[in-house]
Backbone and ligand atoms as CSV (ligand in chain L), in Angstrom:
chain,resi,resn,atom,element,x,y,z
A,1,UNK,N,N,146.441,32.818,161.972
A,1,UNK,CA,C,146.837,34.233,161.785
A,1,UNK,C,C,145.575,35.090,161.647
A,2,UNK,N,N,145.573,36.171,162.382
A,2,UNK,CA,C,144.423,37.080,162.375
A,2,UNK,C,C,144.591,38.083,161.254
A,3,UNK,N,N,143.575,38.285,160.440
A,3,UNK,CA,C,143.686,39.345,159.431
A,3,UNK,C,C,142.982,40.585,159.966
A,4,UNK,N,N,143.757,41.618,160.183
A,4,UNK,CA,C,143.220,42.837,160.784
A,4,UNK,C,C,142.685,43.777,159.721
A,5,UNK,N,N,141.705,44.584,160.135
A,5,UNK,CA,C,141.175,45.602,159.237
A,5,UNK,C,C,142.298,46.578,158.870
A,6,UNK,N,N,143.105,46.938,159.884
A,6,UNK,CA,C,144.265,47.806,159.651
A,6,UNK,C,C,145.501,47.027,160.077
A,7,UNK,N,N,146.368,46.666,159.154
A,7,UNK,CA,C,147.583,45.976,159.585
A,7,UNK,C,C,148.454,46.941,160.409
A,8,UNK,N,N,148.893,46.510,161.572
A,8,UNK,CA,C,149.680,47.369,162.459
A,8,UNK,C,C,151.063,46.752,162.638
A,9,UNK,N,N,152.082,47.583,162.521
A,9,UNK,CA,C,153.457,47.097,162.693
A,9,UNK,C,C,153.745,46.841,164.167
A,10,UNK,N,N,154.612,45.874,164.413
A,10,UNK,CA,C,154.986,45.560,165.800
A,10,UNK,C,C,155.535,46.797,166.505
A,11,UNK,N,N,156.329,47.587,165.797
A,11,UNK,CA,C,156.906,48.783,166.457
A,11,UNK,C,C,155.809,49.768,166.860
A,12,UNK,N,N,154.748,49.846,166.090
A,12,UNK,CA,C,153.648,50.745,166.456
A,12,UNK,C,C,152.885,50.207,167.670
A,13,UNK,N,N,152.732,48.890,167.712
A,13,UNK,CA,C,152.077,48.287,168.880
A,13,UNK,C,C,152.920,48.512,170.129
A,14,UNK,N,N,154.233,48.424,169.977
A,14,UNK,CA,C,155.111,48.612,171.140
A,14,UNK,C,C,155.134,50.073,171.591
A,15,UNK,N,N,154.924,50.981,170.651
A,15,UNK,CA,C,154.798,52.397,171.005
A,15,UNK,C,C,153.514,52.608,171.836
A,16,UNK,N,N,152.473,51.930,171.423
A,16,UNK,CA,C,151.215,51.990,172.184
A,16,UNK,C,C,151.413,51.441,173.597
A,17,UNK,N,N,152.159,50.343,173.669
A,17,UNK,CA,C,152.429,49.724,174.972
A,17,UNK,C,C,153.146,50.713,175.891
A,18,UNK,N,N,154.109,51.422,175.341
A,18,UNK,CA,C,154.845,52.425,176.135
A,18,UNK,C,C,153.902,53.490,176.674
A,19,UNK,N,N,153.019,53.967,175.796
A,19,UNK,CA,C,152.061,55.001,176.210
A,19,UNK,C,C,151.121,54.452,177.285
A,20,UNK,N,N,150.732,53.194,177.139
A,20,UNK,CA,C,149.848,52.570,178.129
A,20,UNK,C,C,150.557,52.460,179.482
A,21,UNK,N,N,151.818,52.070,179.441
A,21,UNK,CA,C,152.585,51.907,180.687
A,21,UNK,C,C,152.750,53.260,181.387
A,22,UNK,N,N,153.000,54.304,180.615
A,22,UNK,CA,C,153.123,55.659,181.194
A,22,UNK,C,C,151.810,56.070,181.854
A,23,UNK,N,N,150.713,55.836,181.145
A,23,UNK,CA,C,149.390,56.207,181.668
A,23,UNK,C,C,149.070,55.420,182.938
A,24,UNK,N,N,149.477,54.156,182.951
A,24,UNK,CA,C,149.201,53.301,184.116
A,24,UNK,C,C,149.822,53.838,185.393
A,25,UNK,N,N,150.915,54.572,185.242
A,25,UNK,CA,C,151.574,55.145,186.430
A,25,UNK,C,C,150.688,56.200,187.099
A,26,UNK,N,N,149.727,56.722,186.339
A,26,UNK,CA,C,148.827,57.744,186.899
A,26,UNK,C,C,147.550,57.129,187.480
A,27,UNK,N,N,147.482,55.804,187.466
A,27,UNK,CA,C,146.302,55.109,187.984
A,27,UNK,C,C,145.890,55.603,189.368
A,28,UNK,N,N,144.576,55.777,189.536
A,28,UNK,CA,C,144.033,56.057,190.873
A,28,UNK,C,C,143.331,54.777,191.326
A,29,UNK,N,N,144.052,53.969,192.065
A,29,UNK,CA,C,143.505,52.653,192.434
A,29,UNK,C,C,143.826,52.302,193.892
A,30,UNK,N,N,143.373,53.176,194.823
A,30,UNK,CA,C,143.695,52.929,196.233
A,30,UNK,C,C,142.952,51.736,196.829
A,31,UNK,N,N,141.898,51.256,196.142
A,31,UNK,CA,C,141.095,50.152,196.697
A,31,UNK,C,C,141.624,48.792,196.253
A,32,UNK,N,N,142.081,48.703,195.024
A,32,UNK,CA,C,142.601,47.418,194.543
A,32,UNK,C,C,144.126,47.372,194.539
A,33,UNK,N,N,144.756,48.550,194.553
A,33,UNK,CA,C,146.217,48.607,194.349
A,33,UNK,C,C,146.627,47.844,193.093
A,34,UNK,N,N,145.829,47.970,192.071
A,34,UNK,CA,C,146.062,47.262,190.813
A,34,UNK,C,C,146.032,48.316,189.712
A,35,UNK,N,N,147.222,48.740,189.303
A,35,UNK,CA,C,147.332,49.839,188.335
A,35,UNK,C,C,147.242,49.308,186.904
A,36,UNK,N,N,146.366,49.932,186.139
A,36,UNK,CA,C,146.182,49.525,184.745
A,36,UNK,C,C,146.343,50.753,183.851
A,37,UNK,N,N,147.012,50.565,182.729
A,37,UNK,CA,C,147.132,51.621,181.734
A,37,UNK,C,C,146.671,51.102,180.383
A,38,UNK,N,N,146.119,51.993,179.571
A,38,UNK,CA,C,145.673,51.602,178.231
A,38,UNK,C,C,146.015,52.720,177.261
A,39,UNK,N,N,146.233,52.351,176.006
A,39,UNK,CA,C,146.459,53.367,174.970
A,39,UNK,C,C,145.820,52.867,173.681
A,40,UNK,N,N,145.035,53.746,173.072
A,40,UNK,CA,C,144.310,53.396,171.852
A,40,UNK,C,C,144.820,54.241,170.692
A,41,UNK,N,N,144.960,53.602,169.546
A,41,UNK,CA,C,145.419,54.274,168.327
A,41,UNK,C,C,144.202,54.591,167.459
A,42,UNK,N,N,144.064,55.864,167.070
A,42,UNK,CA,C,142.904,56.264,166.264
A,42,UNK,C,C,143.203,56.097,164.768
A,43,UNK,N,N,142.171,56.307,163.966
A,43,UNK,CA,C,142.333,56.203,162.506
A,43,UNK,C,C,143.318,57.248,161.974
A,44,UNK,N,N,143.542,58.317,162.742
A,44,UNK,CA,C,144.512,59.354,162.332
A,44,UNK,C,C,145.885,59.130,162.943
A,45,UNK,N,N,146.081,57.926,163.472
A,45,UNK,CA,C,147.356,57.566,164.103
A,45,UNK,C,C,147.701,58.425,165.311
A,46,UNK,N,N,146.667,58.905,165.990
A,46,UNK,CA,C,146.891,59.589,167.259
A,46,UNK,C,C,146.719,58.587,168.390
A,47,UNK,N,N,147.500,58.785,169.441
A,47,UNK,CA,C,147.447,57.883,170.593
A,47,UNK,C,C,146.709,58.566,171.743
A,48,UNK,N,N,145.742,57.849,172.311
A,48,UNK,CA,C,144.991,58.339,173.472
A,48,UNK,C,C,145.184,57.330,174.603
A,49,UNK,N,N,145.691,57.806,175.716
A,49,UNK,CA,C,145.987,56.881,176.805
A,49,UNK,C,C,145.133,57.197,178.020
A,50,UNK,N,N,145.062,56.238,178.921
A,50,UNK,CA,C,144.284,56.443,180.135
A,50,UNK,C,C,144.624,55.401,181.182
A,51,UNK,N,N,144.108,55.623,182.377
A,51,UNK,CA,C,144.358,54.704,183.495
A,51,UNK,C,C,143.030,54.364,184.170
A,52,UNK,N,N,143.072,53.358,185.030
A,52,UNK,CA,C,141.860,53.068,185.807
A,52,UNK,C,C,141.697,54.112,186.905
A,53,UNK,N,N,140.451,54.455,187.148
A,53,UNK,CA,C,140.121,55.487,188.141
A,53,UNK,C,C,139.057,54.904,189.065
A,54,UNK,N,N,139.461,54.530,190.258
A,54,UNK,CA,C,138.529,53.875,191.183
A,54,UNK,C,C,137.753,54.906,192.001
A,55,UNK,N,N,136.789,54.399,192.746
A,55,UNK,CA,C,135.934,55.285,193.542
A,55,UNK,C,C,135.546,54.579,194.837
A,56,UNK,N,N,135.320,55.358,195.874
A,56,UNK,CA,C,134.904,54.781,197.166
A,56,UNK,C,C,133.566,54.067,197.051
A,57,UNK,N,N,132.729,54.482,196.087
A,57,UNK,CA,C,131.561,53.675,195.728
A,57,UNK,C,C,132.033,52.794,194.573
A,58,UNK,N,N,132.418,51.579,194.878
A,58,UNK,CA,C,133.200,50.761,193.937
A,58,UNK,C,C,132.689,50.735,192.490
A,59,UNK,N,N,131.364,50.569,192.278
A,59,UNK,CA,C,130.909,50.458,190.877
A,59,UNK,C,C,131.094,51.734,190.066
A,60,UNK,N,N,131.355,52.842,190.735
A,60,UNK,CA,C,131.553,54.105,190.006
A,60,UNK,C,C,132.940,54.190,189.380
A,61,UNK,N,N,133.810,53.271,189.726
A,61,UNK,CA,C,135.159,53.286,189.150
A,61,UNK,C,C,135.136,52.923,187.676
A,62,UNK,N,N,136.150,53.387,186.954
A,62,UNK,CA,C,136.219,53.024,185.530
A,62,UNK,C,C,137.583,52.413,185.204
A,63,UNK,N,N,137.556,51.586,184.166
A,63,UNK,CA,C,138.763,50.882,183.712
A,63,UNK,C,C,139.614,51.795,182.819
A,64,UNK,N,N,140.862,51.424,182.702
A,64,UNK,CA,C,141.812,52.185,181.887
A,64,UNK,C,C,141.370,52.280,180.420
A,65,UNK,N,N,140.816,51.188,179.906
A,65,UNK,CA,C,140.398,51.175,178.494
A,65,UNK,C,C,139.272,52.183,178.246
A,66,UNK,N,N,138.372,52.274,179.239
A,66,UNK,CA,C,137.236,53.208,179.096
A,66,UNK,C,C,137.768,54.642,179.078
A,67,UNK,N,N,138.727,54.920,179.956
A,67,UNK,CA,C,139.316,56.265,179.994
A,67,UNK,C,C,139.962,56.593,178.646
A,68,UNK,N,N,140.783,55.678,178.140
A,68,UNK,CA,C,141.523,55.942,176.898
A,68,UNK,C,C,140.575,56.109,175.710
A,69,UNK,N,N,139.613,55.213,175.595
A,69,UNK,CA,C,138.711,55.258,174.439
A,69,UNK,C,C,137.742,56.438,174.546
A,70,UNK,N,N,137.384,56.812,175.746
A,70,UNK,CA,C,136.546,58.016,175.916
A,70,UNK,C,C,137.291,59.249,175.436
A,71,UNK,N,N,138.576,59.287,175.700
A,71,UNK,CA,C,139.379,60.416,175.218
A,71,UNK,C,C,139.452,60.405,173.688
A,72,UNK,N,N,139.646,59.231,173.111
A,72,UNK,CA,C,139.732,59.118,171.640
A,72,UNK,C,C,138.447,59.622,170.983
A,73,UNK,N,N,137.322,59.116,171.456
A,73,UNK,CA,C,136.046,59.482,170.829
A,73,UNK,C,C,135.695,60.945,171.101
A,74,UNK,N,N,135.927,61.406,172.316
A,74,UNK,CA,C,135.536,62.785,172.634
A,74,UNK,C,C,136.471,63.811,172.006
A,75,UNK,N,N,137.614,63.335,171.479
A,75,UNK,CA,C,138.503,64.254,170.750
A,75,UNK,C,C,138.017,64.455,169.314
A,76,UNK,N,N,137.082,63.611,168.901
A,76,UNK,CA,C,136.566,63.709,167.534
A,76,UNK,C,C,136.991,62.556,166.646
A,77,UNK,N,N,137.880,61.698,167.143
A,77,UNK,CA,C,138.261,60.514,166.359
A,77,UNK,C,C,137.080,59.539,166.340
A,78,UNK,N,N,137.121,58.630,165.370
A,78,UNK,CA,C,135.944,57.768,165.163
A,78,UNK,C,C,136.243,56.285,165.366
A,79,UNK,N,N,137.518,55.915,165.224
A,79,UNK,CA,C,137.796,54.487,165.132
A,79,UNK,C,C,139.048,54.090,165.911
A,80,UNK,N,N,139.011,52.886,166.441
A,80,UNK,CA,C,140.184,52.311,167.108
A,80,UNK,C,C,140.901,51.391,166.118
A,81,UNK,N,N,142.177,51.685,165.860
A,81,UNK,CA,C,142.981,50.804,164.992
A,81,UNK,C,C,143.702,49.721,165.787
A,82,UNK,N,N,143.969,50.033,167.042
A,82,UNK,CA,C,144.650,49.076,167.931
A,82,UNK,C,C,144.565,49.617,169.342
A,83,UNK,N,N,144.717,48.710,170.307
A,83,UNK,CA,C,144.732,49.151,171.705
A,83,UNK,C,C,145.725,48.293,172.479
A,84,UNK,N,N,146.416,48.923,173.418
A,84,UNK,CA,C,147.324,48.196,174.309
A,84,UNK,C,C,146.839,48.380,175.736
A,85,UNK,N,N,146.921,47.314,176.508
A,85,UNK,CA,C,146.516,47.353,177.914
A,85,UNK,C,C,147.618,46.703,178.733
A,86,UNK,N,N,147.995,47.344,179.835
A,86,UNK,CA,C,149.035,46.749,180.685
A,86,UNK,C,C,148.605,46.787,182.143
A,87,UNK,N,N,148.841,45.685,182.812
A,87,UNK,CA,C,148.621,45.617,184.253
A,87,UNK,C,C,149.970,45.813,184.933
A,88,UNK,N,N,150.180,46.990,185.506
A,88,UNK,CA,C,151.490,47.291,186.096
A,88,UNK,C,C,151.759,46.456,187.348
A,89,UNK,N,N,150.687,45.868,187.893
A,89,UNK,CA,C,150.854,45.018,189.072
A,89,UNK,C,C,150.412,43.584,188.775
A,90,UNK,N,N,150.387,43.240,187.508
A,90,UNK,CA,C,149.840,41.950,187.095
A,90,UNK,C,C,150.933,41.003,186.581
A,91,UNK,N,N,150.922,39.794,187.122
A,91,UNK,CA,C,151.846,38.760,186.611
A,91,UNK,C,C,151.389,38.304,185.234
A,92,UNK,N,N,150.073,38.297,185.049
A,92,UNK,CA,C,149.497,37.796,183.788
A,92,UNK,C,C,149.340,38.926,182.780
A,93,UNK,N,N,149.335,38.560,181.518
A,93,UNK,CA,C,148.995,39.529,180.471
A,93,UNK,C,C,147.573,39.996,180.778
A,94,UNK,N,N,147.370,41.310,180.816
A,94,UNK,CA,C,146.067,41.783,181.316
A,94,UNK,C,C,144.991,41.820,180.233
A,95,UNK,N,N,144.006,40.933,180.317
A,95,UNK,CA,C,142.926,40.956,179.317
A,95,UNK,C,C,141.860,41.985,179.702
A,96,UNK,N,N,141.339,42.717,178.743
A,96,UNK,CA,C,140.247,43.641,179.057
A,96,UNK,C,C,139.079,42.887,179.703
A,97,UNK,N,N,138.433,43.512,180.671
A,97,UNK,CA,C,137.281,42.882,181.320
A,97,UNK,C,C,136.113,42.829,180.329
A,98,UNK,N,N,135.051,42.151,180.705
A,98,UNK,CA,C,133.909,41.979,179.805
A,98,UNK,C,C,133.287,43.297,179.375
A,99,UNK,N,N,133.127,44.203,180.323
A,99,UNK,CA,C,132.527,45.506,179.996
A,99,UNK,C,C,133.420,46.237,178.994
A,100,UNK,N,N,134.727,46.184,179.214
A,100,UNK,CA,C,135.666,46.866,178.295
A,100,UNK,C,C,135.639,46.239,176.909
A,101,UNK,N,N,135.504,44.924,176.853
A,101,UNK,CA,C,135.428,44.266,175.541
A,101,UNK,C,C,134.249,44.817,174.751
A,102,UNK,N,N,133.132,44.946,175.458
A,102,UNK,CA,C,131.933,45.479,174.807
A,102,UNK,C,C,132.149,46.934,174.402
A,103,UNK,N,N,132.713,47.718,175.309
A,103,UNK,CA,C,132.869,49.166,175.082
A,103,UNK,C,C,133.810,49.445,173.912
A,104,UNK,N,N,134.955,48.769,173.896
A,104,UNK,CA,C,135.975,49.121,172.891
A,104,UNK,C,C,135.626,48.586,171.499
A,105,UNK,N,N,134.928,47.461,171.435
A,105,UNK,CA,C,134.608,46.913,170.117
A,105,UNK,C,C,133.490,47.683,169.413
A,106,UNK,N,N,132.891,48.621,170.116
A,106,UNK,CA,C,131.919,49.504,169.463
A,106,UNK,C,C,132.609,50.312,168.358
A,107,UNK,N,N,133.903,50.559,168.527
A,107,UNK,CA,C,134.607,51.517,167.676
A,107,UNK,C,C,135.654,50.887,166.776
A,108,UNK,N,N,135.495,49.627,166.450
A,108,UNK,CA,C,136.439,48.988,165.540
A,108,UNK,C,C,136.087,47.527,165.380
A,109,UNK,N,N,136.577,46.954,164.308
A,109,UNK,CA,C,136.259,45.571,164.008
A,109,UNK,C,C,137.551,44.815,163.751
A,110,UNK,N,N,137.763,43.745,164.501
A,110,UNK,CA,C,138.923,42.884,164.261
A,110,UNK,C,C,140.250,43.647,164.353
A,111,UNK,N,N,140.366,44.462,165.395
A,111,UNK,CA,C,141.615,45.207,165.585
A,111,UNK,C,C,142.476,44.504,166.645
A,112,UNK,N,N,143.798,44.723,166.577
A,112,UNK,CA,C,144.666,44.046,167.543
A,112,UNK,C,C,144.574,44.638,168.955
A,113,UNK,N,N,144.579,43.742,169.925
A,113,UNK,CA,C,144.608,44.127,171.337
A,113,UNK,C,C,145.879,43.543,171.936
A,114,UNK,N,N,146.765,44.424,172.369
A,114,UNK,CA,C,148.004,43.977,173.018
A,114,UNK,C,C,147.744,43.945,174.509
A,115,UNK,N,N,148.050,42.810,175.124
A,115,UNK,CA,C,147.811,42.641,176.558
A,115,UNK,C,C,149.145,42.361,177.218
A,116,UNK,N,N,149.525,43.212,178.180
A,116,UNK,CA,C,150.867,43.102,178.759
A,116,UNK,C,C,150.816,42.878,180.260
A,117,UNK,N,N,151.906,42.307,180.773
A,117,UNK,CA,C,152.038,42.153,182.229
A,117,UNK,C,C,153.048,43.152,182.769
A,118,UNK,N,N,153.301,43.053,184.061
A,118,UNK,CA,C,154.130,44.084,184.701
A,118,UNK,C,C,155.571,44.073,184.198
A,119,UNK,N,N,156.002,42.950,183.663
A,119,UNK,CA,C,157.368,42.875,183.115
A,119,UNK,C,C,157.437,43.505,181.723
A,120,UNK,N,N,156.273,43.838,181.170
A,120,UNK,CA,C,156.251,44.405,179.823
A,120,UNK,C,C,156.207,43.337,178.740
A,121,UNK,N,N,156.084,42.073,179.165
A,121,UNK,CA,C,155.879,41.010,178.177
A,121,UNK,C,C,154.415,41.064,177.740
A,122,UNK,N,N,154.169,40.600,176.540
A,122,UNK,CA,C,152.806,40.741,176.056
A,122,UNK,C,C,152.421,39.675,175.046
A,123,UNK,N,N,151.105,39.606,174.809
A,123,UNK,CA,C,150.616,38.861,173.650
A,123,UNK,C,C,149.581,39.715,172.940
A,124,UNK,N,N,149.403,39.439,171.656
A,124,UNK,CA,C,148.453,40.210,170.855
A,124,UNK,C,C,147.354,39.271,170.381
A,125,UNK,N,N,146.110,39.702,170.586
A,125,UNK,CA,C,144.972,38.940,170.075
A,125,UNK,C,C,144.108,39.899,169.264
A,126,UNK,N,N,143.160,39.333,168.558
A,126,UNK,CA,C,142.231,40.191,167.820
A,126,UNK,C,C,141.004,40.471,168.688
A,127,UNK,N,N,140.423,41.641,168.510
A,127,UNK,CA,C,139.209,41.983,169.263
A,127,UNK,C,C,138.107,40.951,169.012
A,128,UNK,N,N,138.102,40.389,167.829
A,128,UNK,CA,C,137.078,39.382,167.493
A,128,UNK,C,C,137.236,38.122,168.348
A,129,UNK,N,N,138.490,37.821,168.710
A,129,UNK,CA,C,138.720,36.646,169.558
A,129,UNK,C,C,138.224,36.885,170.978
A,130,UNK,N,N,138.313,38.136,171.420
A,130,UNK,CA,C,137.898,38.431,172.797
A,130,UNK,C,C,136.387,38.606,172.919
A,131,UNK,N,N,135.751,38.931,171.807
A,131,UNK,CA,C,134.289,39.062,171.842
A,131,UNK,C,C,133.701,38.403,170.597
A,132,UNK,N,N,133.699,37.059,170.600
A,132,UNK,CA,C,133.173,36.339,169.433
A,132,UNK,C,C,131.642,36.377,169.393
A,133,UNK,N,N,131.093,35.914,168.323
A,133,UNK,CA,C,129.623,35.833,168.152
A,133,UNK,C,C,128.957,37.174,168.410
A,134,UNK,N,N,129.609,38.230,167.919
A,134,UNK,CA,C,129.110,39.576,168.197
A,134,UNK,C,C,128.169,40.012,167.078
A,135,UNK,N,N,127.006,39.377,167.029
A,135,UNK,CA,C,126.117,39.609,165.891
A,135,UNK,C,C,125.511,41.011,165.895
A,136,UNK,N,N,125.609,41.703,167.025
A,136,UNK,CA,C,125.061,43.065,167.080
A,136,UNK,C,C,126.042,44.104,166.555
A,137,UNK,N,N,127.260,43.651,166.182
A,137,UNK,CA,C,128.310,44.630,165.885
A,137,UNK,C,C,127.906,45.652,164.835
A,138,UNK,N,N,127.217,45.186,163.809
A,138,UNK,CA,C,126.884,46.105,162.724
A,138,UNK,C,C,125.447,46.613,162.798
A,139,UNK,N,N,124.859,46.519,163.982
A,139,UNK,CA,C,123.459,46.907,164.179
A,139,UNK,C,C,123.205,48.328,163.678
A,140,UNK,N,N,124.154,49.226,163.983
A,140,UNK,CA,C,123.925,50.637,163.640
A,140,UNK,C,C,123.902,50.858,162.127
A,141,UNK,N,N,124.426,49.873,161.365
A,141,UNK,CA,C,124.475,50.052,159.915
A,141,UNK,C,C,123.200,49.539,159.236
A,142,UNK,N,N,122.321,48.900,160.019
A,142,UNK,CA,C,121.105,48.339,159.418
A,142,UNK,C,C,120.117,49.470,159.087
L,1,LIG,N1,N,140.778,47.129,185.351
L,1,LIG,C1,C,141.032,47.856,184.230
L,1,LIG,O1,O,141.369,49.056,184.302
L,1,LIG,N2,N,140.901,47.245,183.022
L,1,LIG,C2,C,140.539,45.945,182.867
L,1,LIG,O2,O,140.275,45.510,181.768
L,1,LIG,C3,C,140.486,45.067,184.023
L,1,LIG,C4,C,140.363,45.744,185.332
L,1,LIG,C5,C,140.866,47.805,186.655
L,1,LIG,C6,C,139.543,47.987,187.341
L,1,LIG,C7,C,139.980,48.107,188.787
L,1,LIG,O3,O,140.318,49.460,189.033
L,1,LIG,C8,C,141.229,47.256,188.874
L,1,LIG,O4,O,141.663,47.048,187.537
L,1,LIG,C9,C,141.010,45.905,189.543
L,1,LIG,O5,O,140.016,45.185,188.919
């Protein structure tokens, strides 16, 4: 059992999932045809959602998690309490990519990550499980 910094109720995680699924419908992904949506919960219990946005110069594209968390931080919020990610075209529960793991864990410690597939089935893991041995996490506090 994972002990989270902020205990989150299942109903709140499922609300995040809904917001992520809605955002995923706005995905701009003409190159992969792989729509992803994400929704992050801030310390003030506000939800920020986003989708993947691809580009004809492939590396310029961004993931759904980056969009959602950029909105959270640029709105003035400071922390991620939980995040949901859904692959609207994915059979598998969609795990954040390596870059996203690094990006999102900057703003929270041991928070739940809900990963869903196109059927809306999901599993929840802790951010610490997805990015273990993260000895740099508290670097800014030194
Ligand atoms: N993608 C995300 O949006 N989040 C992830 O964590 C994994 C991958 C996007 C990037 C690209 O637009 C598409 O999914 C296929 O990789």
